[in-house]
PDB file of N, CA, C, O and CB in Angstrom:
ATOM      1  N   MET A   1     -74.150  15.530  33.612  1.00  0.00           N
ATOM      2  CA  MET A   1     -74.526  15.587  32.231  1.00  0.00           C
ATOM      3  C   MET A   1     -75.806  14.787  31.986  1.00  0.00           C
ATOM      4  O   MET A   1     -76.683  15.226  31.241  1.00  0.00           O
ATOM      5  CB  MET A   1     -73.396  15.076  31.363  1.00  0.00           C
ATOM      6  N   LEU A   2     -75.911  13.609  32.616  1.00  0.00           N
ATOM      7  CA  LEU A   2     -77.114  12.802  32.407  1.00  0.00           C
ATOM      8  C   LEU A   2     -78.363  13.495  32.935  1.00  0.00           C
ATOM      9  O   LEU A   2     -79.446  13.339  32.372  1.00  0.00           O
ATOM     10  CB  LEU A   2     -76.958  11.447  33.075  1.00  0.00           C
ATOM     11  N   ASP A   3     -78.216  14.264  34.021  1.00  0.00           N
ATOM     12  CA  ASP A   3     -79.350  15.024  34.547  1.00  0.00           C
ATOM     13  C   ASP A   3     -79.809  16.067  33.532  1.00  0.00           C
ATOM     14  O   ASP A   3     -81.008  16.271  33.347  1.00  0.00           O
ATOM     15  CB  ASP A   3     -78.978  15.703  35.882  1.00  0.00           C
ATOM     16  N   ILE A   4     -78.866  16.718  32.884  1.00  0.00           N
ATOM     17  CA  ILE A   4     -79.196  17.730  31.873  1.00  0.00           C
ATOM     18  C   ILE A   4     -79.927  17.090  30.701  1.00  0.00           C
ATOM     19  O   ILE A   4     -80.932  17.621  30.230  1.00  0.00           O
ATOM     20  CB  ILE A   4     -77.922  18.446  31.378  1.00  0.00           C
ATOM     21  N   VAL A   5     -79.428  15.955  30.230  1.00  0.00           N
ATOM     22  CA  VAL A   5     -80.065  15.255  29.099  1.00  0.00           C
ATOM     23  C   VAL A   5     -81.477  14.816  29.480  1.00  0.00           C
ATOM     24  O   VAL A   5     -82.423  15.028  28.722  1.00  0.00           O
ATOM     25  CB  VAL A   5     -79.219  14.025  28.663  1.00  0.00           C
ATOM     26  N   ALA A   6     -81.616  14.204  30.653  1.00  0.00           N
ATOM     27  CA  ALA A   6     -82.918  13.685  31.078  1.00  0.00           C
ATOM     28  C   ALA A   6     -83.956  14.790  31.235  1.00  0.00           C
ATOM     29  O   ALA A   6     -85.138  14.570  30.970  1.00  0.00           O
ATOM     30  CB  ALA A   6     -82.775  12.929  32.387  1.00  0.00           C
ATOM     31  N   ASN A   7     -83.529  15.967  31.662  1.00  0.00           N
ATOM     32  CA  ASN A   7     -84.472  17.046  31.960  1.00  0.00           C
ATOM     33  C   ASN A   7     -84.560  18.112  30.873  1.00  0.00           C
ATOM     34  O   ASN A   7     -85.216  19.136  31.065  1.00  0.00           O
ATOM     35  CB  ASN A   7     -84.093  17.694  33.248  1.00  0.00           C
ATOM     36  N   ALA A   8     -83.916  17.889  29.753  1.00  0.00           N
ATOM     37  CA  ALA A   8     -83.972  18.875  28.667  1.00  0.00           C
ATOM     38  C   ALA A   8     -85.407  19.015  28.154  1.00  0.00           C
ATOM     39  O   ALA A   8     -86.093  18.007  27.986  1.00  0.00           O
ATOM     40  CB  ALA A   8     -83.021  18.469  27.508  1.00  0.00           C
ATOM     41  N   PRO A   9     -85.869  20.223  27.904  1.00  0.00           N
ATOM     42  CA  PRO A   9     -87.245  20.421  27.442  1.00  0.00           C
ATOM     43  C   PRO A   9     -87.519  19.748  26.096  1.00  0.00           C
ATOM     44  O   PRO A   9     -88.657  19.363  25.828  1.00  0.00           O
ATOM     45  CB  PRO A   9     -87.542  21.902  27.335  1.00  0.00           C
ATOM     46  N   HIS A  10     -86.518  19.602  25.261  1.00  0.00           N
ATOM     47  CA  HIS A  10     -86.710  19.004  23.939  1.00  0.00           C
ATOM     48  C   HIS A  10     -86.294  17.534  23.889  1.00  0.00           C
ATOM     49  O   HIS A  10     -86.147  16.974  22.802  1.00  0.00           O
ATOM     50  CB  HIS A  10     -85.929  19.786  22.904  1.00  0.00           C
ATOM     51  N   ALA A  11     -86.099  16.896  25.059  1.00  0.00           N
ATOM     52  CA  ALA A  11     -85.721  15.481  25.107  1.00  0.00           C
ATOM     53  C   ALA A  11     -86.852  14.626  24.542  1.00  0.00           C
ATOM     54  O   ALA A  11     -88.029  14.906  24.767  1.00  0.00           O
ATOM     55  CB  ALA A  11     -85.384  15.046  26.560  1.00  0.00           C
ATOM     56  N   HIS A  12     -86.481  13.591  23.812  1.00  0.00           N
ATOM     57  CA  HIS A  12     -87.475  12.676  23.242  1.00  0.00           C
ATOM     58  C   HIS A  12     -86.876  11.274  23.170  1.00  0.00           C
ATOM     59  O   HIS A  12     -85.655  11.118  23.204  1.00  0.00           O
ATOM     60  CB  HIS A  12     -87.935  13.155  21.824  1.00  0.00           C
ATOM     61  N   ALA A  13     -87.716  10.271  23.074  1.00  0.00           N
ATOM     62  CA  ALA A  13     -87.257   8.885  23.023  1.00  0.00           C
ATOM     63  C   ALA A  13     -86.440   8.644  21.757  1.00  0.00           C
ATOM     64  O   ALA A  13     -86.776   9.140  20.682  1.00  0.00           O
ATOM     65  CB  ALA A  13     -88.454   7.914  23.083  1.00  0.00           C
ATOM     66  N   LEU A  14     -85.370   7.878  21.901  1.00  0.00           N
ATOM     67  CA  LEU A  14     -84.535   7.533  20.763  1.00  0.00           C
ATOM     68  C   LEU A  14     -85.062   6.272  20.092  1.00  0.00           C
ATOM     69  O   LEU A  14     -85.757   5.471  20.718  1.00  0.00           O
ATOM     70  CB  LEU A  14     -83.074   7.342  21.200  1.00  0.00           C
ATOM     71  N   GLN A  15     -84.731   6.100  18.821  1.00  0.00           N
ATOM     72  CA  GLN A  15     -85.216   4.937  18.089  1.00  0.00           C
ATOM     73  C   GLN A  15     -84.514   3.659  18.510  1.00  0.00           C
ATOM     74  O   GLN A  15     -85.085   2.575  18.392  1.00  0.00           O
ATOM     75  CB  GLN A  15     -85.041   5.148  16.609  1.00  0.00           C
ATOM     76  N   ARG A  16     -83.291   3.764  18.996  1.00  0.00           N
ATOM     77  CA  ARG A  16     -82.564   2.580  19.470  1.00  0.00           C
ATOM     78  C   ARG A  16     -81.871   2.932  20.777  1.00  0.00           C
ATOM     79  O   ARG A  16     -81.601   4.104  21.042  1.00  0.00           O
ATOM     80  CB  ARG A  16     -81.528   2.079  18.405  1.00  0.00           C
ATOM     81  N   PRO A  17     -81.577   1.915  21.605  1.00  0.00           N
ATOM     82  CA  PRO A  17     -80.977   2.176  22.916  1.00  0.00           C
ATOM     83  C   PRO A  17     -79.606   2.843  22.814  1.00  0.00           C
ATOM     84  O   PRO A  17     -78.855   2.628  21.862  1.00  0.00           O
ATOM     85  CB  PRO A  17     -80.851   0.880  23.691  1.00  0.00           C
ATOM     86  N   LEU A  18     -79.315   3.635  23.795  1.00  0.00           N
ATOM     87  CA  LEU A  18     -78.038   4.327  23.900  1.00  0.00           C
ATOM     88  C   LEU A  18     -77.292   3.745  25.095  1.00  0.00           C
ATOM     89  O   LEU A  18     -77.884   3.552  26.157  1.00  0.00           O
ATOM     90  CB  LEU A  18     -78.234   5.878  24.049  1.00  0.00           C
ATOM     91  N   ARG A  19     -76.007   3.463  24.936  1.00  0.00           N
ATOM     92  CA  ARG A  19     -75.212   2.965  26.053  1.00  0.00           C
ATOM     93  C   ARG A  19     -74.624   4.150  26.802  1.00  0.00           C
ATOM     94  O   ARG A  19     -73.916   4.978  26.228  1.00  0.00           O
ATOM     95  CB  ARG A  19     -74.090   2.006  25.564  1.00  0.00           C
ATOM     96  N   MET A  20     -74.927   4.217  28.084  1.00  0.00           N
ATOM     97  CA  MET A  20     -74.468   5.313  28.923  1.00  0.00           C
ATOM     98  C   MET A  20     -73.764   4.741  30.147  1.00  0.00           C
ATOM     99  O   MET A  20     -74.170   3.706  30.674  1.00  0.00           O
ATOM    100  CB  MET A  20     -75.650   6.229  29.341  1.00  0.00           C
ATOM    101  N   ILE A  21     -72.728   5.402  30.591  1.00  0.00           N
ATOM    102  CA  ILE A  21     -72.025   5.011  31.811  1.00  0.00           C
ATOM    103  C   ILE A  21     -71.973   6.230  32.712  1.00  0.00           C
ATOM    104  O   ILE A  21     -71.645   7.330  32.265  1.00  0.00           O
ATOM    105  CB  ILE A  21     -70.582   4.461  31.505  1.00  0.00           C
ATOM    106  N   THR A  22     -72.295   6.033  33.972  1.00  0.00           N
ATOM    107  CA  THR A  22     -72.239   7.109  34.939  1.00  0.00           C
ATOM    108  C   THR A  22     -71.358   6.687  36.109  1.00  0.00           C
ATOM    109  O   THR A  22     -71.321   5.511  36.472  1.00  0.00           O
ATOM    110  CB  THR A  22     -73.656   7.490  35.423  1.00  0.00           C
ATOM    111  N   GLY A  23     -70.659   7.635  36.687  1.00  0.00           N
ATOM    112  CA  GLY A  23     -69.800   7.375  37.835  1.00  0.00           C
ATOM    113  C   GLY A  23     -69.995   8.457  38.865  1.00  0.00           C
ATOM    114  O   GLY A  23     -70.885   9.297  38.737  1.00  0.00           O
ATOM    115  N   ALA A  24     -69.165   8.437  39.886  1.00  0.00           N
ATOM    116  CA  ALA A  24     -69.223   9.403  40.990  1.00  0.00           C
ATOM    117  C   ALA A  24     -70.509   9.204  41.776  1.00  0.00           C
ATOM    118  O   ALA A  24     -70.890   8.067  42.052  1.00  0.00           O
ATOM    119  CB  ALA A  24     -69.132  10.860  40.462  1.00  0.00           C
ATOM    120  N   ALA A  25     -71.176  10.275  42.137  1.00  0.00           N
ATOM    121  CA  ALA A  25     -72.398  10.160  42.936  1.00  0.00           C
ATOM    122  C   ALA A  25     -73.504   9.483  42.134  1.00  0.00           C
ATOM    123  O   ALA A  25     -73.652   9.743  40.940  1.00  0.00           O
ATOM    124  CB  ALA A  25     -72.863  11.547  43.415  1.00  0.00           C
ATOM    125  N   PRO A  26     -74.283   8.616  42.784  1.00  0.00           N
ATOM    126  CA  PRO A  26     -75.383   7.948  42.075  1.00  0.00           C
ATOM    127  C   PRO A  26     -76.400   8.957  41.557  1.00  0.00           C
ATOM    128  O   PRO A  26     -76.635   9.985  42.192  1.00  0.00           O
ATOM    129  CB  PRO A  26     -76.077   6.935  42.995  1.00  0.00           C
ATOM    130  N   ARG A  27     -76.989   8.676  40.436  1.00  0.00           N
ATOM    131  CA  ARG A  27     -78.051   9.513  39.872  1.00  0.00           C
ATOM    132  C   ARG A  27     -79.327   9.290  40.685  1.00  0.00           C
ATOM    133  O   ARG A  27     -79.492   8.245  41.313  1.00  0.00           O
ATOM    134  CB  ARG A  27     -78.287   9.187  38.351  1.00  0.00           C
ATOM    135  N   SER A  28     -80.206  10.253  40.670  1.00  0.00           N
ATOM    136  CA  SER A  28     -81.468  10.133  41.389  1.00  0.00           C
ATOM    137  C   SER A  28     -82.356   9.097  40.690  1.00  0.00           C
ATOM    138  O   SER A  28     -82.240   8.907  39.479  1.00  0.00           O
ATOM    139  CB  SER A  28     -82.188  11.511  41.477  1.00  0.00           C
ATOM    140  N   PRO A  29     -83.233   8.433  41.433  1.00  0.00           N
ATOM    141  CA  PRO A  29     -84.146   7.474  40.808  1.00  0.00           C
ATOM    142  C   PRO A  29     -84.989   8.109  39.702  1.00  0.00           C
ATOM    143  O   PRO A  29     -85.265   7.466  38.689  1.00  0.00           O
ATOM    144  CB  PRO A  29     -85.057   6.867  41.859  1.00  0.00           C
ATOM    145  N   ALA A  30     -85.399   9.361  39.888  1.00  0.00           N
ATOM    146  CA  ALA A  30     -86.198  10.039  38.861  1.00  0.00           C
ATOM    147  C   ALA A  30     -85.403  10.211  37.566  1.00  0.00           C
ATOM    148  O   ALA A  30     -85.945  10.023  36.477  1.00  0.00           O
ATOM    149  CB  ALA A  30     -86.673  11.409  39.372  1.00  0.00           C
ATOM    150  N   THR A  31     -84.128  10.565  37.677  1.00  0.00           N
ATOM    151  CA  THR A  31     -83.284  10.724  36.487  1.00  0.00           C
ATOM    152  C   THR A  31     -83.098   9.380  35.791  1.00  0.00           C
ATOM    153  O   THR A  31     -83.190   9.302  34.566  1.00  0.00           O
ATOM    154  CB  THR A  31     -81.908  11.326  36.867  1.00  0.00           C
ATOM    155  N   ILE A  32     -82.839   8.326  36.555  1.00  0.00           N
ATOM    156  CA  ILE A  32     -82.674   6.995  35.975  1.00  0.00           C
ATOM    157  C   ILE A  32     -83.939   6.570  35.239  1.00  0.00           C
ATOM    158  O   ILE A  32     -83.861   6.072  34.116  1.00  0.00           O
ATOM    159  CB  ILE A  32     -82.323   5.969  37.065  1.00  0.00           C
ATOM    160  N   GLU A  33     -85.098   6.760  35.855  1.00  0.00           N
ATOM    161  CA  GLU A  33     -86.365   6.390  35.222  1.00  0.00           C
ATOM    162  C   GLU A  33     -86.584   7.162  33.930  1.00  0.00           C
ATOM    163  O   GLU A  33     -87.022   6.592  32.931  1.00  0.00           O
ATOM    164  CB  GLU A  33     -87.531   6.636  36.179  1.00  0.00           C
ATOM    165  N   ARG A  34     -86.282   8.450  33.944  1.00  0.00           N
ATOM    166  CA  ARG A  34     -86.454   9.273  32.740  1.00  0.00           C
ATOM    167  C   ARG A  34     -85.511   8.810  31.632  1.00  0.00           C
ATOM    168  O   ARG A  34     -85.920   8.735  30.473  1.00  0.00           O
ATOM    169  CB  ARG A  34     -86.205  10.763  33.061  1.00  0.00           C
ATOM    170  N   LEU A  35     -84.265   8.500  31.964  1.00  0.00           N
ATOM    171  CA  LEU A  35     -83.313   8.013  30.964  1.00  0.00           C
ATOM    172  C   LEU A  35     -83.751   6.672  30.389  1.00  0.00           C
ATOM    173  O   LEU A  35     -83.561   6.418  29.200  1.00  0.00           O
ATOM    174  CB  LEU A  35     -81.916   7.888  31.575  1.00  0.00           C
ATOM    175  N   GLU A  36     -84.335   5.811  31.219  1.00  0.00           N
ATOM    176  CA  GLU A  36     -84.854   4.542  30.732  1.00  0.00           C
ATOM    177  C   GLU A  36     -85.962   4.772  29.713  1.00  0.00           C
ATOM    178  O   GLU A  36     -86.045   4.053  28.716  1.00  0.00           O
ATOM    179  CB  GLU A  36     -85.369   3.690  31.895  1.00  0.00           C
ATOM    180  N   GLU A  37     -86.810   5.760  29.949  1.00  0.00           N
ATOM    181  CA  GLU A  37     -87.882   6.095  29.010  1.00  0.00           C
ATOM    182  C   GLU A  37     -87.320   6.616  27.688  1.00  0.00           C
ATOM    183  O   GLU A  37     -87.841   6.304  26.617  1.00  0.00           O
ATOM    184  CB  GLU A  37     -88.822   7.137  29.627  1.00  0.00           C
ATOM    185  N   LEU A  38     -86.262   7.406  27.772  1.00  0.00           N
ATOM    186  CA  LEU A  38     -85.710   8.063  26.583  1.00  0.00           C
ATOM    187  C   LEU A  38     -84.758   7.190  25.785  1.00  0.00           C
ATOM    188  O   LEU A  38     -84.834   7.163  24.557  1.00  0.00           O
ATOM    189  CB  LEU A  38     -85.000   9.312  26.984  1.00  0.00           C
ATOM    190  N   ALA A  39     -83.862   6.476  26.457  1.00  0.00           N
ATOM    191  CA  ALA A  39     -82.748   5.888  25.708  1.00  0.00           C
ATOM    192  C   ALA A  39     -82.223   4.562  26.237  1.00  0.00           C
ATOM    193  O   ALA A  39     -81.356   3.962  25.602  1.00  0.00           O
ATOM    194  CB  ALA A  39     -81.638   6.843  25.677  1.00  0.00           C
ATOM    195  N   GLY A  40     -82.704   4.092  27.353  1.00  0.00           N
ATOM    196  CA  GLY A  40     -82.154   2.877  27.950  1.00  0.00           C
ATOM    197  C   GLY A  40     -81.510   3.208  29.280  1.00  0.00           C
ATOM    198  O   GLY A  40     -81.283   4.375  29.602  1.00  0.00           O
ATOM    199  N   ALA A  41     -81.218   2.177  30.046  1.00  0.00           N
ATOM    200  CA  ALA A  41     -80.703   2.376  31.398  1.00  0.00           C
ATOM    201  C   ALA A  41     -79.197   2.593  31.406  1.00  0.00           C
ATOM    202  O   ALA A  41     -78.465   1.848  30.754  1.00  0.00           O
ATOM    203  CB  ALA A  41     -81.053   1.188  32.271  1.00  0.00           C
ATOM    204  N   PRO A  42     -78.724   3.598  32.131  1.00  0.00           N
ATOM    205  CA  PRO A  42     -77.283   3.792  32.255  1.00  0.00           C
ATOM    206  C   PRO A  42     -76.662   2.767  33.200  1.00  0.00           C
ATOM    207  O   PRO A  42     -77.314   2.311  34.140  1.00  0.00           O
ATOM    208  CB  PRO A  42     -76.981   5.206  32.745  1.00  0.00           C
ATOM    209  N   MET A  43     -75.411   2.408  32.954  1.00  0.00           N
ATOM    210  CA  MET A  43     -74.677   1.534  33.856  1.00  0.00           C
ATOM    211  C   MET A  43     -73.879   2.408  34.817  1.00  0.00           C
ATOM    212  O   MET A  43     -73.381   3.470  34.442  1.00  0.00           O
ATOM    213  CB  MET A  43     -73.742   0.555  33.068  1.00  0.00           C
ATOM    214  N   ARG A  44     -73.764   1.944  36.062  1.00  0.00           N
ATOM    215  CA  ARG A  44     -72.929   2.653  37.028  1.00  0.00           C
ATOM    216  C   ARG A  44     -71.530   2.054  36.973  1.00  0.00           C
ATOM    217  O   ARG A  44     -71.380   0.839  36.848  1.00  0.00           O
ATOM    218  CB  ARG A  44     -73.526   2.566  38.474  1.00  0.00           C
ATOM    219  N   ALA A  45     -70.516   2.891  37.066  1.00  0.00           N
ATOM    220  CA  ALA A  45     -69.125   2.437  37.041  1.00  0.00           C
ATOM    221  C   ALA A  45     -68.409   2.955  38.277  1.00  0.00           C
ATOM    222  O   ALA A  45     -68.634   4.084  38.713  1.00  0.00           O
ATOM    223  CB  ALA A  45     -68.402   2.909  35.749  1.00  0.00           C
ATOM    224  N   TYR A  46     -67.555   2.128  38.827  1.00  0.00           N
ATOM    225  CA  TYR A  46     -66.800   2.493  40.020  1.00  0.00           C
ATOM    226  C   TYR A  46     -65.331   2.160  39.822  1.00  0.00           C
ATOM    227  O   TYR A  46     -65.005   1.236  39.077  1.00  0.00           O
ATOM    228  CB  TYR A  46     -67.355   1.772  41.264  1.00  0.00           C
ATOM    229  N   GLY A  47     -64.447   2.890  40.472  1.00  0.00           N
ATOM    230  CA  GLY A  47     -63.028   2.556  40.466  1.00  0.00           C
ATOM    231  C   GLY A  47     -62.123   3.644  39.937  1.00  0.00           C
ATOM    232  O   GLY A  47     -61.469   3.444  38.914  1.00  0.00           O
ATOM    233  N   LEU A  48     -62.063   4.778  40.590  1.00  0.00           N
ATOM    234  CA  LEU A  48     -61.175   5.881  40.182  1.00  0.00           C
ATOM    235  C   LEU A  48     -61.327   6.227  38.701  1.00  0.00           C
ATOM    236  O   LEU A  48     -60.334   6.349  37.983  1.00  0.00           O
ATOM    237  CB  LEU A  48     -59.720   5.519  40.474  1.00  0.00           C
ATOM    238  N   THR A  49     -62.542   6.382  38.257  1.00  0.00           N
ATOM    239  CA  THR A  49     -62.806   6.642  36.839  1.00  0.00           C
ATOM    240  C   THR A  49     -62.153   7.932  36.350  1.00  0.00           C
ATOM    241  O   THR A  49     -61.953   8.100  35.147  1.00  0.00           O
ATOM    242  CB  THR A  49     -64.301   6.707  36.596  1.00  0.00           C
ATOM    243  N   GLU A  50     -61.814   8.851  37.268  1.00  0.00           N
ATOM    244  CA  GLU A  50     -61.151  10.084  36.838  1.00  0.00           C
ATOM    245  C   GLU A  50     -59.681   9.855  36.503  1.00  0.00           C
ATOM    246  O   GLU A  50     -59.054  10.712  35.881  1.00  0.00           O
ATOM    247  CB  GLU A  50     -61.270  11.147  37.919  1.00  0.00           C
ATOM    248  N   VAL A  51     -59.123   8.720  36.901  1.00  0.00           N
ATOM    249  CA  VAL A  51     -57.708   8.433  36.684  1.00  0.00           C
ATOM    250  C   VAL A  51     -57.496   7.428  35.550  1.00  0.00           C
ATOM    251  O   VAL A  51     -56.593   7.590  34.730  1.00  0.00           O
ATOM    252  CB  VAL A  51     -57.081   7.904  37.967  1.00  0.00           C
ATOM    253  N   TYR A  52     -58.326   6.401  35.512  1.00  0.00           N
ATOM    254  CA  TYR A  52     -58.209   5.355  34.491  1.00  0.00           C
ATOM    255  C   TYR A  52     -59.582   4.724  34.294  1.00  0.00           C
ATOM    256  O   TYR A  52     -60.551   5.144  34.926  1.00  0.00           O
ATOM    257  CB  TYR A  52     -57.145   4.271  34.899  1.00  0.00           C
ATOM    258  N   GLY A  53     -59.675   3.739  33.440  1.00  0.00           N
ATOM    259  CA  GLY A  53     -60.958   3.101  33.133  1.00  0.00           C
ATOM    260  C   GLY A  53     -61.642   2.518  34.366  1.00  0.00           C
ATOM    261  O   GLY A  53     -60.975   2.171  35.341  1.00  0.00           O
ATOM    262  N   PRO A  54     -62.947   2.410  34.327  1.00  0.00           N
ATOM    263  CA  PRO A  54     -63.688   1.888  35.475  1.00  0.00           C
ATOM    264  C   PRO A  54     -63.321   0.439  35.768  1.00  0.00           C
ATOM    265  O   PRO A  54     -62.951  -0.319  34.871  1.00  0.00           O
ATOM    266  CB  PRO A  54     -65.186   2.004  35.231  1.00  0.00           C
ATOM    267  N   TYR A  55     -63.429   0.083  37.003  1.00  0.00           N
ATOM    268  CA  TYR A  55     -63.065  -1.250  37.453  1.00  0.00           C
ATOM    269  C   TYR A  55     -64.287  -2.155  37.581  1.00  0.00           C
ATOM    270  O   TYR A  55     -64.199  -3.347  37.289  1.00  0.00           O
ATOM    271  CB  TYR A  55     -62.334  -1.171  38.780  1.00  0.00           C
ATOM    272  N   THR A  56     -65.412  -1.617  38.008  1.00  0.00           N
ATOM    273  CA  THR A  56     -66.617  -2.412  38.239  1.00  0.00           C
ATOM    274  C   THR A  56     -67.806  -1.760  37.550  1.00  0.00           C
ATOM    275  O   THR A  56     -68.010  -0.551  37.660  1.00  0.00           O
ATOM    276  CB  THR A  56     -66.890  -2.572  39.751  1.00  0.00           C
ATOM    277  N   PHE A  57     -68.586  -2.560  36.843  1.00  0.00           N
ATOM    278  CA  PHE A  57     -69.835  -2.103  36.242  1.00  0.00           C
ATOM    279  C   PHE A  57     -71.000  -2.758  36.960  1.00  0.00           C
ATOM    280  O   PHE A  57     -70.922  -3.929  37.331  1.00  0.00           O
ATOM    281  CB  PHE A  57     -69.877  -2.418  34.726  1.00  0.00           C
ATOM    282  N   ILE A  58     -72.076  -2.016  37.158  1.00  0.00           N
ATOM    283  CA  ILE A  58     -73.279  -2.561  37.758  1.00  0.00           C
ATOM    284  C   ILE A  58     -74.423  -2.379  36.759  1.00  0.00           C
ATOM    285  O   ILE A  58     -74.885  -1.257  36.549  1.00  0.00           O
ATOM    286  CB  ILE A  58     -73.597  -1.868  39.131  1.00  0.00           C
ATOM    287  N   PRO A  59     -74.885  -3.477  36.139  1.00  0.00           N
ATOM    288  CA  PRO A  59     -75.985  -3.376  35.176  1.00  0.00           C
ATOM    289  C   PRO A  59     -77.257  -2.873  35.842  1.00  0.00           C
ATOM    290  O   PRO A  59     -77.423  -3.024  37.052  1.00  0.00           O
ATOM    291  CB  PRO A  59     -76.244  -4.731  34.517  1.00  0.00           C
ATOM    292  N   SER A  60     -78.145  -2.283  35.076  1.00  0.00           N
ATOM    293  CA  SER A  60     -79.369  -1.704  35.630  1.00  0.00           C
ATOM    294  C   SER A  60     -80.251  -2.750  36.307  1.00  0.00           C
ATOM    295  O   SER A  60     -80.972  -2.408  37.244  1.00  0.00           O
ATOM    296  CB  SER A  60     -80.154  -1.008  34.535  1.00  0.00           C
ATOM    297  N   ALA A  61     -80.224  -4.013  35.872  1.00  0.00           N
ATOM    298  CA  ALA A  61     -81.050  -5.047  36.482  1.00  0.00           C
ATOM    299  C   ALA A  61     -80.688  -5.231  37.950  1.00  0.00           C
ATOM    300  O   ALA A  61     -81.565  -5.506  38.769  1.00  0.00           O
ATOM    301  CB  ALA A  61     -80.896  -6.368  35.730  1.00  0.00           C
ATOM    302  N   VAL A  62     -79.415  -5.084  38.293  1.00  0.00           N
ATOM    303  CA  VAL A  62     -78.979  -5.228  39.682  1.00  0.00           C
ATOM    304  C   VAL A  62     -79.510  -4.067  40.504  1.00  0.00           C
ATOM    305  O   VAL A  62     -79.903  -4.251  41.656  1.00  0.00           O
ATOM    306  CB  VAL A  62     -77.436  -5.298  39.776  1.00  0.00           C
ATOM    307  N   ARG A  63     -79.525  -2.881  39.926  1.00  0.00           N
ATOM    308  CA  ARG A  63     -80.028  -1.704  40.638  1.00  0.00           C
ATOM    309  C   ARG A  63     -81.484  -1.931  41.029  1.00  0.00           C
ATOM    310  O   ARG A  63     -81.885  -1.556  42.131  1.00  0.00           O
ATOM    311  CB  ARG A  63     -79.888  -0.423  39.765  1.00  0.00           C
ATOM    312  N   HIS A  64     -82.277  -2.529  40.160  1.00  0.00           N
ATOM    313  CA  HIS A  64     -83.684  -2.759  40.461  1.00  0.00           C
ATOM    314  C   HIS A  64     -83.883  -3.825  41.530  1.00  0.00           C
ATOM    315  O   HIS A  64     -84.912  -3.843  42.205  1.00  0.00           O
ATOM    316  CB  HIS A  64     -84.419  -3.155  39.206  1.00  0.00           C
ATOM    317  N   ALA A  65     -82.904  -4.714  41.689  1.00  0.00           N
ATOM    318  CA  ALA A  65     -83.013  -5.779  42.682  1.00  0.00           C
ATOM    319  C   ALA A  65     -82.752  -5.269  44.096  1.00  0.00           C
ATOM    320  O   ALA A  65     -83.063  -5.952  45.072  1.00  0.00           O
ATOM    321  CB  ALA A  65     -82.044  -6.901  42.352  1.00  0.00           C
ATOM    322  N   GLY A  66     -82.179  -4.066  44.209  1.00  0.00           N
ATOM    323  CA  GLY A  66     -81.925  -3.497  45.535  1.00  0.00           C
ATOM    324  C   GLY A  66     -80.519  -3.564  45.849  1.00  0.00           C
ATOM    325  O   GLY A  66     -80.106  -3.132  46.925  1.00  0.00           O
TER     326      GLY A  66
END
């Protein structure tokens, strides 16, 4: 879903940040960069998110640190 939002032809920057959570396979760096331009950085969540709430969140600052 985040890939669709990031690549939509009519996508535009939002006036205030949007909180987004992504799980499963990591998003591509290009998608993450585009989402940062449009709405803020998504957080990655891990821990059987399809069964219950996520167990671990990784803020975007950690992603940039490697």
